[in-house]
Every structure is written in structure tokens, then in C-alpha cells.
ChimeraX commands (.cxc) that place a marker at each C-alpha (Angstrom):
marker #1 position 5.54,76.02,121.50 radius 0.5
marker #1 position 7.87,77.76,123.89 radius 0.5
marker #1 position 10.68,75.53,122.64 radius 0.5
marker #1 position 9.97,76.55,119.03 radius 0.5
marker #1 position 10.31,80.25,119.89 radius 0.5
marker #1 position 13.52,79.59,121.80 radius 0.5
marker #1 position 15.14,78.01,118.75 radius 0.5
marker #1 position 13.42,80.21,116.12 radius 0.5
marker #1 position 14.42,83.56,117.63 radius 0.5
marker #1 position 18.19,82.80,117.65 radius 0.5
marker #1 position 17.90,81.43,114.08 radius 0.5
marker #1 position 16.17,84.62,112.90 radius 0.5
marker #1 position 18.77,86.78,114.68 radius 0.5
marker #1 position 21.56,84.77,113.03 radius 0.5
marker #1 position 19.91,85.14,109.61 radius 0.5
marker #1 position 19.38,88.90,110.05 radius 0.5
marker #1 position 22.97,89.33,111.29 radius 0.5
marker #1 position 24.26,87.28,108.35 radius 0.5
marker #1 position 22.19,89.32,105.91 radius 0.5
marker #1 position 23.44,92.54,107.51 radius 0.5
marker #1 position 27.09,91.41,107.30 radius 0.5
marker #1 position 26.61,90.29,103.69 radius 0.5
marker #1 position 24.97,93.62,102.78 radius 0.5
marker #1 position 27.75,95.64,104.45 radius 0.5
marker #1 position 30.45,93.58,102.75 radius 0.5
marker #1 position 28.74,94.04,99.40 radius 0.5
marker #1 position 28.49,97.83,99.89 radius 0.5
marker #1 position 32.09,98.01,101.11 radius 0.5
marker #1 position 33.33,95.98,98.12 radius 0.5
marker #1 position 31.41,98.14,95.67 radius 0.5
marker #1 position 32.72,101.36,97.19 radius 0.5
marker #1 position 36.28,99.99,97.08 radius 0.5
marker #1 position 35.86,99.06,93.41 radius 0.5
marker #1 position 34.46,102.53,92.63 radius 0.5
marker #1 position 37.30,104.25,94.49 radius 0.5
marker #1 position 39.86,102.07,92.68 radius 0.5
marker #1 position 38.30,102.92,89.31 radius 0.5
marker #1 position 38.18,106.63,90.14 radius 0.5
marker #1 position 41.79,106.76,91.29 radius 0.5
marker #1 position 43.16,104.76,88.38 radius 0.5
marker #1 position 41.09,106.49,85.71 radius 0.5
marker #1 position 42.00,109.94,87.11 radius 0.5
marker #1 position 45.73,109.18,87.20 radius 0.5
marker #1 position 45.57,107.59,83.75 radius 0.5
marker #1 position 43.79,110.63,82.32 radius 0.5
marker #1 position 46.26,113.01,83.99 radius 0.5
marker #1 position 49.22,111.09,82.58 radius 0.5
marker #1 position 47.62,111.06,79.15 radius 0.5
marker #1 position 46.96,114.82,79.30 radius 0.5
marker #1 position 50.53,115.56,80.33 radius 0.5
marker #1 position 51.86,113.38,77.50 radius 0.5
marker #1 position 49.51,114.97,74.97 radius 0.5
marker #1 position 50.43,118.47,76.16 radius 0.5
marker #1 position 54.14,117.69,75.81 radius 0.5
marker #1 position 53.58,116.20,72.34 radius 0.5
marker #1 position 51.53,119.21,71.17 radius 0.5
marker #1 position 54.16,121.69,72.39 radius 0.5
marker #1 position 57.04,119.61,70.99 radius 0.5
marker #1 position 55.33,119.37,67.60 radius 0.5
marker #1 position 54.72,123.13,67.60 radius 0.5
marker #1 position 58.33,123.82,68.58 radius 0.5
marker #1 position 59.60,121.53,65.79 radius 0.5
marker #1 position 57.36,123.32,63.31 radius 0.5
marker #1 position 58.65,126.71,64.51 radius 0.5
marker #1 position 62.23,125.47,64.26 radius 0.5
marker #1 position 61.61,124.25,60.71 radius 0.5
marker #1 position 59.96,127.58,59.79 radius 0.5
marker #1 position 62.88,129.51,61.32 radius 0.5
marker #1 position 65.39,127.43,59.33 radius 0.5
marker #1 position 63.42,128.10,56.16 radius 0.5
marker #1 position 63.39,131.86,56.91 radius 0.5
marker #1 position 67.14,131.79,57.60 radius 0.5
marker #1 position 67.81,130.08,54.27 radius 0.5
marker #1 position 65.66,132.62,52.41 radius 0.5
marker #1 position 67.08,135.63,54.21 radius 0.5
marker #1 position 70.80,135.13,53.52 radius 0.5
marker #1 position 70.73,136.15,49.83 radius 0.5
marker #1 position 68.47,139.15,50.44 radius 0.5
marker #1 position 70.68,140.33,53.30 radius 0.5
marker #1 position 73.84,140.00,51.24 radius 0.5
marker #1 position 72.24,142.00,48.39 radius 0.5
marker #1 position 70.73,144.56,50.83 radius 0.5
marker #1 position 67.38,143.80,49.18 radius 0.5
marker #1 position 65.05,144.84,51.98 radius 0.5
marker #1 position 61.89,145.05,49.82 radius 0.5
marker #1 position 62.40,141.56,48.42 radius 0.5
marker #1 position 63.00,140.17,51.90 radius 0.5
marker #1 position 59.83,141.84,53.21 radius 0.5
marker #1 position 57.81,140.22,50.40 radius 0.5
marker #1 position 59.22,136.78,51.26 radius 0.5
marker #1 position 58.92,137.02,55.04 radius 0.5
marker #1 position 55.34,138.40,54.94 radius 0.5
marker #1 position 54.08,134.92,54.04 radius 0.5
marker #1 position 55.40,133.51,57.30 radius 0.5
marker #1 position 52.97,135.70,59.23 radius 0.5
marker #1 position 50.23,133.40,57.92 radius 0.5
marker #1 position 51.45,131.12,60.69 radius 0.5
marker #1 position 49.15,132.37,63.43 radius 0.5
marker #1 position 51.69,132.06,66.24 radius 0.5
marker #1 position 54.45,134.20,64.68 radius 0.5
marker #1 position 54.54,137.68,66.21 radius 0.5
marker #1 position 57.82,139.18,65.04 radius 0.5
marker #1 position 60.96,138.69,62.93 radius 0.5
marker #1 position 64.28,140.49,63.35 radius 0.5
marker #1 position 67.10,140.20,60.80 radius 0.5
marker #1 position 70.49,141.29,62.10 radius 0.5
marker #1 position 73.32,142.13,59.70 radius 0.5
marker #1 position 76.54,140.78,61.21 radius 0.5
marker #1 position 78.77,142.49,58.62 radius 0.5
marker #1 position 77.78,146.02,59.67 radius 0.5
marker #1 position 76.63,145.06,63.20 radius 0.5
marker #1 position 73.09,146.43,63.10 radius 0.5
marker #1 position 69.48,145.41,62.62 radius 0.5
marker #1 position 68.68,145.08,58.91 radius 0.5
marker #1 position 64.93,144.53,59.18 radius 0.5
marker #1 position 62.24,144.21,61.83 radius 0.5
marker #1 position 58.76,142.91,61.09 radius 0.5
marker #1 position 55.93,142.48,63.57 radius 0.5
marker #1 position 52.30,141.51,63.43 radius 0.5
marker #1 position 49.77,143.53,65.39 radius 0.5
marker #1 position 46.04,142.85,64.95 radius 0.5
marker #1 position 46.60,141.11,61.60 radius 0.5
marker #1 position 48.59,144.06,60.28 radius 0.5
marker #1 position 52.30,143.65,59.48 radius 0.5
marker #1 position 54.47,146.53,60.66 radius 0.5
marker #1 position 57.94,147.23,59.29 radius 0.5
marker #1 position 60.97,148.49,61.24 radius 0.5
marker #1 position 59.21,148.94,64.58 radius 0.5
marker #1 position 60.80,148.51,67.99 radius 0.5
marker #1 position 60.03,145.04,69.36 radius 0.5
marker #1 position 62.49,144.91,72.27 radius 0.5
marker #1 position 59.68,143.96,74.68 radius 0.5
marker #1 position 58.98,140.82,72.61 radius 0.5
marker #1 position 61.81,139.00,74.40 radius 0.5
marker #1 position 59.87,139.23,77.66 radius 0.5
marker #1 position 56.50,138.39,76.14 radius 0.5
marker #1 position 57.12,135.67,73.54 radius 0.5
marker #1 position 59.19,132.58,72.88 radius 0.5
marker #1 position 61.89,133.00,70.27 radius 0.5
marker #1 position 64.24,131.06,68.04 radius 0.5
marker #1 position 67.54,132.48,66.84 radius 0.5
marker #1 position 69.19,131.12,63.67 radius 0.5
marker #1 position 72.54,132.04,62.21 radius 0.5
marker #1 position 72.66,133.31,58.62 radius 0.5
marker #1 position 75.40,131.98,56.35 radius 0.5
marker #1 position 76.51,132.70,52.84 radius 0.5
marker #1 position 78.96,130.21,51.28 radius 0.5
marker #1 position 79.89,128.96,54.75 radius 0.5
marker #1 position 80.59,132.41,56.18 radius 0.5
marker #1 position 78.41,133.81,58.97 radius 0.5
marker #1 position 76.76,137.04,57.86 radius 0.5
marker #1 position 74.21,137.64,60.61 radius 0.5
marker #1 position 71.24,136.03,62.30 radius 0.5
marker #1 position 67.46,136.00,62.34 radius 0.5
marker #1 position 65.24,135.92,65.44 radius 0.5
marker #1 position 61.68,134.65,65.14 radius 0.5
marker #1 position 59.28,135.52,67.97 radius 0.5
marker #1 position 56.23,133.33,68.45 radius 0.5
marker #1 position 53.36,132.97,70.88 radius 0.5
marker #1 position 52.39,129.49,72.05 radius 0.5
marker #1 position 49.60,130.77,74.34 radius 0.5
marker #1 position 46.88,129.64,71.90 radius 0.5
marker #1 position 48.16,126.08,72.02 radius 0.5
marker #1 position 48.38,126.16,75.82 radius 0.5
marker #1 position 44.84,127.58,76.03 radius 0.5
marker #1 position 43.57,124.87,73.68 radius 0.5
marker #1 position 45.14,122.23,75.93 radius 0.5
marker #1 position 43.62,123.82,79.08 radius 0.5
marker #1 position 40.19,123.83,77.44 radius 0.5
marker #1 position 40.62,120.18,76.54 radius 0.5
marker #1 position 41.64,119.40,80.15 radius 0.5
marker #1 position 38.52,121.12,81.52 radius 0.5
marker #1 position 36.27,119.20,79.13 radius 0.5
marker #1 position 37.92,115.92,80.08 radius 0.5
marker #1 position 37.57,116.55,83.81 radius 0.5
marker #1 position 33.89,117.45,83.34 radius 0.5
marker #1 position 33.38,114.16,81.51 radius 0.5
marker #1 position 35.23,112.38,84.31 radius 0.5
marker #1 position 32.91,113.93,86.90 radius 0.5
marker #1 position 29.90,112.85,84.84 radius 0.5
marker #1 position 31.37,109.36,84.67 radius 0.5
marker #1 position 31.88,109.30,88.45 radius 0.5
marker #1 position 28.30,110.38,89.13 radius 0.5
marker #1 position 26.94,107.76,86.71 radius 0.5
marker #1 position 28.95,105.05,88.50 radius 0.5
marker #1 position 27.54,106.22,91.84 radius 0.5
marker #1 position 24.00,106.13,90.41 radius 0.5
marker #1 position 24.54,102.59,89.13 radius 0.5
marker #1 position 25.84,101.47,92.53 radius 0.5
marker #1 position 22.91,103.13,94.32 radius 0.5
marker #1 position 20.44,101.38,92.03 radius 0.5
marker #1 position 22.18,98.03,92.50 radius 0.5
marker #1 position 22.11,98.38,96.29 radius 0.5
marker #1 position 18.39,99.14,96.16 radius 0.5
marker #1 position 17.86,96.09,93.98 radius 0.5
marker #1 position 19.94,94.03,96.41 radius 0.5
marker #1 position 17.85,95.22,99.37 radius 0.5
marker #1 position 14.49,94.60,97.74 radius 0.5
marker #1 position 15.22,91.18,96.18 radius 0.5
marker link #1:1,2 radius 0.2
marker link #1:2,3 radius 0.2
marker link #1:3,4 radius 0.2
marker link #1:4,5 radius 0.2
marker link #1:5,6 radius 0.2
marker link #1:6,7 radius 0.2
marker link #1:7,8 radius 0.2
marker link #1:8,9 radius 0.2
marker link #1:9,10 radius 0.2
marker link #1:10,11 radius 0.2
marker link #1:11,12 radius 0.2
marker link #1:12,13 radius 0.2
marker link #1:13,14 radius 0.2
marker link #1:14,15 radius 0.2
marker link #1:15,16 radius 0.2
marker link #1:16,17 radius 0.2
marker link #1:17,18 radius 0.2
marker link #1:18,19 radius 0.2
marker link #1:19,20 radius 0.2
marker link #1:20,21 radius 0.2
marker link #1:21,22 radius 0.2
marker link #1:22,23 radius 0.2
marker link #1:23,24 radius 0.2
marker link #1:24,25 radius 0.2
marker link #1:25,26 radius 0.2
marker link #1:26,27 radius 0.2
marker link #1:27,28 radius 0.2
marker link #1:28,29 radius 0.2
marker link #1:29,30 radius 0.2
marker link #1:30,31 radius 0.2
marker link #1:31,32 radius 0.2
marker link #1:32,33 radius 0.2
marker link #1:33,34 radius 0.2
marker link #1:34,35 radius 0.2
marker link #1:35,36 radius 0.2
marker link #1:36,37 radius 0.2
marker link #1:37,38 radius 0.2
marker link #1:38,39 radius 0.2
marker link #1:39,40 radius 0.2
marker link #1:40,41 radius 0.2
marker link #1:41,42 radius 0.2
marker link #1:42,43 radius 0.2
marker link #1:43,44 radius 0.2
marker link #1:44,45 radius 0.2
marker link #1:45,46 radius 0.2
marker link #1:46,47 radius 0.2
marker link #1:47,48 radius 0.2
marker link #1:48,49 radius 0.2
marker link #1:49,50 radius 0.2
marker link #1:50,51 radius 0.2
marker link #1:51,52 radius 0.2
marker link #1:52,53 radius 0.2
marker link #1:53,54 radius 0.2
marker link #1:54,55 radius 0.2
marker link #1:55,56 radius 0.2
marker link #1:56,57 radius 0.2
marker link #1:57,58 radius 0.2
marker link #1:58,59 radius 0.2
marker link #1:59,60 radius 0.2
marker link #1:60,61 radius 0.2
marker link #1:61,62 radius 0.2
marker link #1:62,63 radius 0.2
marker link #1:63,64 radius 0.2
marker link #1:64,65 radius 0.2
marker link #1:65,66 radius 0.2
marker link #1:66,67 radius 0.2
marker link #1:67,68 radius 0.2
marker link #1:68,69 radius 0.2
marker link #1:69,70 radius 0.2
marker link #1:70,71 radius 0.2
marker link #1:71,72 radius 0.2
marker link #1:72,73 radius 0.2
marker link #1:73,74 radius 0.2
marker link #1:74,75 radius 0.2
marker link #1:75,76 radius 0.2
marker link #1:76,77 radius 0.2
marker link #1:77,78 radius 0.2
marker link #1:78,79 radius 0.2
marker link #1:79,80 radius 0.2
marker link #1:80,81 radius 0.2
marker link #1:81,82 radius 0.2
marker link #1:82,83 radius 0.2
marker link #1:83,84 radius 0.2
marker link #1:84,85 radius 0.2
marker link #1:85,86 radius 0.2
marker link #1:86,87 radius 0.2
marker link #1:87,88 radius 0.2
marker link #1:88,89 radius 0.2
marker link #1:89,90 radius 0.2
marker link #1:90,91 radius 0.2
marker link #1:91,92 radius 0.2
marker link #1:92,93 radius 0.2
marker link #1:93,94 radius 0.2
marker link #1:94,95 radius 0.2
marker link #1:95,96 radius 0.2
marker link #1:96,97 radius 0.2
marker link #1:97,98 radius 0.2
marker link #1:98,99 radius 0.2
marker link #1:99,100 radius 0.2
marker link #1:100,101 radius 0.2
marker link #1:101,102 radius 0.2
marker link #1:102,103 radius 0.2
marker link #1:103,104 radius 0.2
marker link #1:104,105 radius 0.2
marker link #1:105,106 radius 0.2
marker link #1:106,107 radius 0.2
marker link #1:107,108 radius 0.2
marker link #1:108,109 radius 0.2
marker link #1:109,110 radius 0.2
marker link #1:110,111 radius 0.2
marker link #1:111,112 radius 0.2
marker link #1:112,113 radius 0.2
marker link #1:113,114 radius 0.2
marker link #1:114,115 radius 0.2
marker link #1:115,116 radius 0.2
marker link #1:116,117 radius 0.2
marker link #1:117,118 radius 0.2
marker link #1:118,119 radius 0.2
marker link #1:119,120 radius 0.2
marker link #1:120,121 radius 0.2
marker link #1:121,122 radius 0.2
marker link #1:122,123 radius 0.2
marker link #1:123,124 radius 0.2
marker link #1:124,125 radius 0.2
marker link #1:125,126 radius 0.2
marker link #1:126,127 radius 0.2
marker link #1:127,128 radius 0.2
marker link #1:128,129 radius 0.2
marker link #1:129,130 radius 0.2
marker link #1:130,131 radius 0.2
marker link #1:131,132 radius 0.2
marker link #1:132,133 radius 0.2
marker link #1:133,134 radius 0.2
marker link #1:134,135 radius 0.2
marker link #1:135,136 radius 0.2
marker link #1:136,137 radius 0.2
marker link #1:137,138 radius 0.2
marker link #1:138,139 radius 0.2
marker link #1:139,140 radius 0.2
marker link #1:140,141 radius 0.2
marker link #1:141,142 radius 0.2
marker link #1:142,143 radius 0.2
marker link #1:143,144 radius 0.2
marker link #1:144,145 radius 0.2
marker link #1:145,146 radius 0.2
marker link #1:146,147 radius 0.2
marker link #1:147,148 radius 0.2
marker link #1:148,149 radius 0.2
marker link #1:149,150 radius 0.2
marker link #1:150,151 radius 0.2
marker link #1:151,152 radius 0.2
marker link #1:152,153 radius 0.2
marker link #1:153,154 radius 0.2
marker link #1:154,155 radius 0.2
marker link #1:155,156 radius 0.2
marker link #1:156,157 radius 0.2
marker link #1:157,158 radius 0.2
marker link #1:158,159 radius 0.2
marker link #1:159,160 radius 0.2
marker link #1:160,161 radius 0.2
marker link #1:161,162 radius 0.2
marker link #1:162,163 radius 0.2
marker link #1:163,164 radius 0.2
marker link #1:164,165 radius 0.2
marker link #1:165,166 radius 0.2
marker link #1:166,167 radius 0.2
marker link #1:167,168 radius 0.2
marker link #1:168,169 radius 0.2
marker link #1:169,170 radius 0.2
marker link #1:170,171 radius 0.2
marker link #1:171,172 radius 0.2
marker link #1:172,173 radius 0.2
marker link #1:173,174 radius 0.2
marker link #1:174,175 radius 0.2
marker link #1:175,176 radius 0.2
marker link #1:176,177 radius 0.2
marker link #1:177,178 radius 0.2
marker link #1:178,179 radius 0.2
marker link #1:179,180 radius 0.2
marker link #1:180,181 radius 0.2
marker link #1:181,182 radius 0.2
marker link #1:182,183 radius 0.2
marker link #1:183,184 radius 0.2
marker link #1:184,185 radius 0.2
marker link #1:185,186 radius 0.2
marker link #1:186,187 radius 0.2
marker link #1:187,188 radius 0.2
marker link #1:188,189 radius 0.2
marker link #1:189,190 radius 0.2
marker link #1:190,191 radius 0.2
marker link #1:191,192 radius 0.2
marker link #1:192,193 radius 0.2
marker link #1:193,194 radius 0.2
marker link #1:194,195 radius 0.2
marker link #1:195,196 radius 0.2
marker link #1:196,197 radius 0.2
marker link #1:197,198 radius 0.2
marker link #1:198,199 radius 0.2
view
């Protein structure tokens, strides 16, 4: 009987040690897999957000450039005819674009501002001073031509803060979802390790 214990005890110790090593390796492998998934999914999401942010801003800038070109084409005839009222009627519609804050039409033939329009709290103001707009908003400047001759320029001020805020909100929501995803992965791993221990 003494001989049985002498051979059984080392066998049990070897089995327990083997089980312990197997359990630790399993836990280590699972934590490595989780860390790999976290790192790669985080970097992938960050890259995707940066790309989407750049695309959103580029699309908005192209739209503003197109709108500014359209305004420049409309403005030339009104400027040449000194038809301020007609120009105001035409340019008012562009303030339906929520990001446009101000428009300045400069007459190059007499070297002075022909018309200034700005939007403040959904109200369009005419011939107001908007010098501070250059510090506050983005702007696009387009030359005005009539029959190939330069007659002035138009400056369109716009605010892209709403787009940037929309992107930040989207980033926050995505990172919250990522945290939820991480915690659900940890819960799954915890449950699997409990199953592994008790089976």
C-alpha cells in the first residue's frame, strides 16, 4: 500500500501541475487574443474615423466651392449693372445653405465694397460690417469676370463647425460602442474560463 501512495502522489502532482499549466496557457492565449482584437479594432476604427472626417470636410468644401462659383457667375451681371436690389434677391437664396454666414461683393472697377450680406439668427442683414468674419469663419474668394475682364470679386464666409461637431458626436458614439464591445468580450472570456474550470 505504501508503494501505491509513493507512485500515486507524484502522478497526482504531475496531473495537477499539467492542469495548472494548461489552464494558465489557455488564459494567457485568450488574453492575448483579446488584446490583439482590441488593438486592431481600435486602430481600424480610428483610421476609418479619420478617413470619414476628411471625406465629410472635403465634400463640404467642394460644395462650398461650387456654391461660390455659382454666386460669382450670378453676381457679375448685377455688379456691372449696379443692380444691388436684384443681386440681394438672388444671393438671399444661398443663405438657405445652413453653413453660409456672410457674402461680400467687391467692385474692382471703383475699388470698393458693392454689397455685404450676413446671416445672424436666421435674419439676413444688408451692408453690415463683417470684418471679424475673417477670424471666425472659413472663406472662399472668387474673381468676378465680365466678357473675360476682371470686374471684382466675391467672398463667401462659411462655418464648418456643425460638420465638425457632428463628426465628434459620431466619434463619441463609436468609442462608447467599442467600450461596450470590449466589456462583452471580457464577459465571454470570463464565462469560458469558468466553464473550463468546472468541466
